[in-house]
C-alpha positions in Angstrom: 116.8 104.6 92.2 118.1 107.4 94.5 115.2 108.7 96.7 116.5 110.7 99.6 114.2 112.9 102.0 114.9 116.5 102.4 114.7 117.8 106.0 113.0 121.0 106.2 113.4 123.4 109.1 110.9 126.0 110.2 111.4 128.6 112.8 108.7 129.7 115.6 110.2 132.7 117.3 113.3 130.9 119.0 112.0 127.4 118.4 113.0 125.0 115.6 110.5 122.8 114.1 111.8 119.9 112.0 109.8 118.3 109.0 110.8 116.0 106.1 109.8 116.0 102.5 110.2 113.1 100.1 109.5 112.8 96.5 109.5 109.8 94.0 109.3 109.8 90.2 106.6 107.7 88.5 109.4 106.0 86.6 110.8 104.3 89.8 107.3 102.5 90.5 108.8 99.0 89.2 111.8 98.9 91.3 110.0 100.1 94.5 107.2 97.5 93.7 109.9 95.0 93.5 110.9 95.8 97.2 107.4 96.5 98.6 107.7 93.8 101.2 110.6 95.7 102.8 108.4 98.6 103.7 104.8 97.7 103.6 103.2 96.3 106.6 101.1 93.1 106.3 97.7 95.0 106.1 99.1 97.5 103.7 100.3 94.6 101.5 96.7 93.2 101.7 95.4 96.5 100.6 97.9 96.9 97.7 97.1 93.4 96.4 93.4 94.2 96.3 93.9 97.3 94.1 92.9 96.6 90.5 93.7 99.7 88.6 97.4 100.3 87.8 97.2 104.0 88.4 95.8 103.4 92.0 98.4 100.7 92.7 101.2 103.3 91.7 99.9 106.1 93.8 99.3 103.9 96.7 102.8 102.3 96.8 104.9 105.4 95.9 103.0 107.6 98.4 103.7 105.2 101.3 107.3 104.7 100.3 107.8 108.4 100.4 105.9 108.7 103.7 108.0 106.0 105.4 111.2 107.3 104.0 110.4 110.7 105.4 109.4 109.4 108.7 112.5 107.4 109.4 114.6 110.6 108.5 112.9 112.3 111.6 112.7 109.3 114.0 114.5 106.0 114.3 112.1 103.5 113.3 111.9 100.7 110.9 109.6 101.1 107.9 107.5 98.2 108.7 106.9 99.6 112.1 104.7 102.3 110.4 101.6 101.9 108.7 99.5 104.4 106.8 95.7 104.1 107.0 93.0 106.1 105.5 90.4 108.3 107.5 86.9 108.6 106.6 87.6 111.3 104.0 90.6 109.5 102.5 93.1 111.4 104.6 96.3 109.6 105.5 96.5 108.5 109.3 99.8 107.5 110.6 99.9 104.4 113.0 103.2 103.2 114.4 104.6 100.7 116.9 105.4 103.7 119.3 104.0 107.3 119.6 105.8 109.5 117.1 103.7 112.8 117.5 103.9 113.1 113.7 101.4 113.4 111.0 101.7 112.9 107.3 100.4 114.4 103.9 100.7 112.6 100.8 100.3 113.7 97.2 100.5 112.5 93.8 100.2 113.6 90.0 101.0 111.9 86.7 104.7 112.5 87.1 105.3 112.5 90.8 104.4 111.1 94.2 105.3 112.8 97.5 104.9 112.7 101.2 105.4 115.5 103.8 105.9 114.5 107.5 105.6 117.2 110.3 104.9 117.5 114.1 101.3 117.0 115.1 101.3 120.3 116.9 101.9 122.2 113.6 99.3 121.4 110.9 100.6 121.4 107.5 100.0 119.7 104.0 101.6 119.0 100.6 100.2 119.0 97.2 101.8 118.2 93.9 100.1 118.8 90.5 101.1 118.7 86.8 100.4 122.0 84.8 97.9 121.0 82.0 96.7 123.9 79.9 93.7 121.9 78.9 92.4 122.2 82.5 92.8 126.0 82.7 89.4 127.0 81.8 88.0 124.2 84.0 90.0 125.4 87.1 89.1 129.2 86.2 85.3 128.2 86.5 86.0 127.3 90.1 87.9 130.4 91.0 86.1 133.3 92.9 85.9 136.8 91.5 88.7 137.9 93.6 91.1 135.1 92.5 90.2 135.8 88.9 90.9 139.3 89.4 94.2 138.4 90.9 95.3 136.6 87.7 93.6 138.9 85.4 96.8 140.4 84.1 98.6 137.1 83.6 97.0 135.8 80.5 100.4 134.8 78.9 100.9 132.2 81.7 97.2 131.8 82.7 97.8 127.9 83.1 100.7 128.5 85.5 98.7 131.0 87.8 95.4 128.9 87.8 97.2 125.7 88.6 99.3 127.5 91.5 96.0 128.9 93.0 94.3 125.4 92.6 97.1 123.6 94.3 97.2 125.9 97.2 93.6 125.4 98.0 93.8 121.7 97.7 96.6 121.6 100.1 94.6 123.9 102.5 91.7 121.2 102.1 94.2 118.7 103.4 95.1 120.7 106.2 91.6 121.0 107.4 91.2 117.1 106.6 88.1 117.8 104.4 89.7 118.0 101.0 87.2 119.9 98.7 84.0 118.5 100.3 83.4 122.1 101.6 82.3 125.1 99.6 85.2 125.8 97.4 85.1 129.7 98.2 86.1 129.1 101.7 89.7 128.2 100.5 90.0 131.5 98.5 93.4 132.9 98.1 93.6 136.5 99.5 96.9 137.5 98.0 100.2 136.1 96.4 103.7 137.1 95.2 105.2 135.6 92.3 109.0 135.5 91.6 109.2 134.8 87.8 113.0 134.1 88.0 112.8 131.3 90.6 109.1 130.4 89.6 108.0 130.5 93.3 104.6 131.7 94.6 104.1 132.7 98.2 100.6 133.7 99.3 97.7 134.0 101.9 94.2 132.9 102.3 91.2 134.9 102.7 89.5 133.0 105.4 92.3 131.1 106.9 94.9 133.8 107.9 96.7 131.3 110.2 98.2 129.5 107.1 100.4 130.7 104.3 101.3 128.6 101.1 104.4 128.2 98.9 104.2 126.9 95.5 107.5 125.9 93.8 107.4 125.2 89.9 109.9 122.8 88.1 109.1 122.1 84.4 105.4 121.4 84.3 105.0 120.2 87.9 104.2 122.2 91.0 104.9 121.4 94.6 102.9 123.2 97.3 103.4 123.4 101.0 100.8 125.1 103.3 102.1 125.7 106.8 101.2 127.9 109.8 101.8 131.6 109.1 103.5 131.7 112.6 106.3 129.6 111.2 109.2 130.7 108.8 110.5 128.3 106.3 114.3 128.2 107.2 115.2 126.0 104.3 116.5 127.5 101.2 113.4 127.2 98.7 115.9 126.6 95.8 116.9 123.3 97.5 113.3 122.2 97.4 113.3 123.2 93.7 116.4 121.3 92.9 114.9 118.2 94.5 111.7 118.5 92.3 114.0 119.1 89.3 115.8 115.9 90.0 112.4 114.0 90.0 111.5 115.5 86.7 115.0 114.5 85.3 114.5 110.8 86.5 111.2 110.6 84.7 112.8 111.8 81.4 115.4 109.2 81.3 
């Protein structure tokens, strides 16, 4: 197991904002589970022990491991001094032995779990999704007329484009702390650019111009960050892609 957080740097005019991203392959669940008492609080261990379904146990454990790893890369604090609780809508709430002024976004899909930690003053979110061609038509049925027009000329890679739009909208729902409990059209994508060489999407939202999104693809998995449009990501996006590729390779071993 070799899971290392990646520090991300954003620029806001002359100010630098540090965040941290951590990903874990699903294949590492057993070894992380064997060391769960090292990083789970007593409350978290109780919650974990009460989980009955294997998939839920996996996402719970990997998500919290990633979150605490990312937190510790920004603040000098022991893993067990932090605790990730759930809010009324299931959103992760960070609790710690001292005030950290941080928030955390957790996401997971079949192949990957991840956490993104950032300053409270700059609301952001993470989403990871596996591309599944079987879901393309289902996702398309939830897209607005504008979004379907945006991807109408991309039928050859429709699964990639629809998943990118879906994951961006899901990440925005996390920023707003309501998920998809609101009318889906309010998360509408206004526009995006796609770099087919690096497989990276960059875009904007129709009704939330204060946030932008970035979608990075590695194999059949997408990683999405939503962050304030006033910020500029000062970390090479290819480094994030390399991190995601490394997770994919771990799962294939």
